[in-house]
C-alpha positions, 0 to 999 in steps of 0.5 A: 103698903110700904113703898120704896121711898118709905123703905129707903127712909126706914133703913137708917132707923132700922139699923140704928135700933138694931132690930126690925119687927114685922107682924109680931103676934102673941104665941110666936117666938122671934129671933134676930137674923144677924146683922140684918136686924130682922126679928124673924119668926123661928119657923119661916116659909119655904116657897117651892110649893107655892103657886097662884093656885096654892097660897092661901095657907100662907095667909093663915101662917102670916095670921099666926105670926110667921113673917119671912117668906122665901122663894126663887125663880126656879120654884115652879118656873116662876109660879112661886113668885106669882103665888107670893104676889097674891099674898102681897096683895092680900096681906100687904108688903109690910107684914113680912120680910121677903127674899128671892134667889138668883136661880140661874147664876150657878147653873149658868156658870157650871154650864159655860165651863162644862162647854169648854171642858167638853171641847178639850182633848181626852187626856186633858179631861181625864187630868181635870177630872182626877183633880176634881176627885182629889179635891173633893176627897181632900175636903170630905164634902161627899162623905155620907153624913155631910152630903146627907143625900137630899136629892138624887143628883146632889153629888154630881152637882158638887162635881160640876161646881168643883170642875167649874172652879178648876176650869176658871183658873185657865179659862176664866177669861173666856167667859163674859163676866159682866154678862154672865155674872154681874148683869145676870144677877141684876136682870134676875132680880128685876124679873123677880120684882115684876113677878112678885108685884113689888118694888123691893126685896129685903134679901136676895140670895146669890148663889142659890145653892153654892156647892163650894166656897169659891162660888162665894169668894171668887166672884166680886161681880156678885157684890157689885151687882148687889151694891147697885141694886141696894143703891137703887132701893131694890134690895137690902141684904145679900145672902147665900144658900147651900145644900152642899159643903154648908160649913165651907160655904158659911165660912166663905160668907163670913170671910166675904164681908158683904153677906148679912146672912146665909141659909145652909143645910143643918140637921141632926145628921150633919151638925157636928161638921157644921157647928164650928162654922155656925159658931164663927158666923154667930161671932161675926153677926152673920145670921143663919137660917137652917134648911133641910132640917127635916129632910133626912127623916122625911121626903116626899120622893116615891119609895123614900125610906128613912134611914133607921139610924137617923130616926133613932138619932132624932127619937133619942134627942127629942122623945115624945109623940111628935112626928119625926119632922116636927122633932127635927125642927124642935131639935134645931131650934134648941140651937140659939145660933140659928135665927130660924128654920125653914119649912116647906109648908105646902098646905094648911095641914103642914102649917098647923103641924109645924108653925106651933113649934115656933114657941119657946115652950117647945124647945 
């Protein structure tokens, strides 16, 4: 297993070579993840369904050549990270790239500003809500083919973030930024490292689920916390993830300079609204992993029925016998500006269904 000393010593070498390989296996196709230099499997492992009782299929995926694991404290309230700790013990830390997120950051920010909002007189609340709706309409972020509707409270999540942005203009000094932004990130990473049973991460993601560009550009504390952790040898690269306004958030990550990569919603429904930002990220060597690639076509929520129009789009783009979610991954991987797609493979069956798609012969 690579320890922190070896990890720090390898940074210069990895940067000089411009490409870092882990767990390279025949039959798996790899792509460079932007300026990280990581050569990642075209399909990477989502962590939402991982736990100490559900992790052995991850070992099978690694044996097939998968080499990038994604998790977050929010997934199973820490159970996902504890599950990956067992993967690390079974396969070793040097077989894959590991990322976790700072799950509390965005929700904590929105909650703090909401508490101030709730204390305001009714007319002030109404004025602010009107500004929020006007801003969202101007940006078009709630348009059905851009929002896509991945989960029930998605639109309210966007509104909460937009309200917090407006509130920060006047009430930003009321928030203890050191405690709630910078220190929160450092503490979250320290706690994740303990649960994972490792002393370093290849990537940290903050914000976890940005809904607006301001969350990336308006908080220098994020870069400060990252630089502190990087200097200590605990993290290597910074990322952001976004279900909402993926184009706006991706452009912000490029503009912010400190971000090496991003994981954003990208699929056959929203791609026309994201492609220009993806091209900009590629020009600036910001690596992109596509998420929510199959969600418009397949969802485990009770009563979910895929929109026939969306099914028709993927059937036309990828004809043949594959299942609709598999076709969605194949379609996305045709875009060479993407480093990988992430799949929430919660079982061995899904690993066997999806991981073989990460082959040049498929797309």
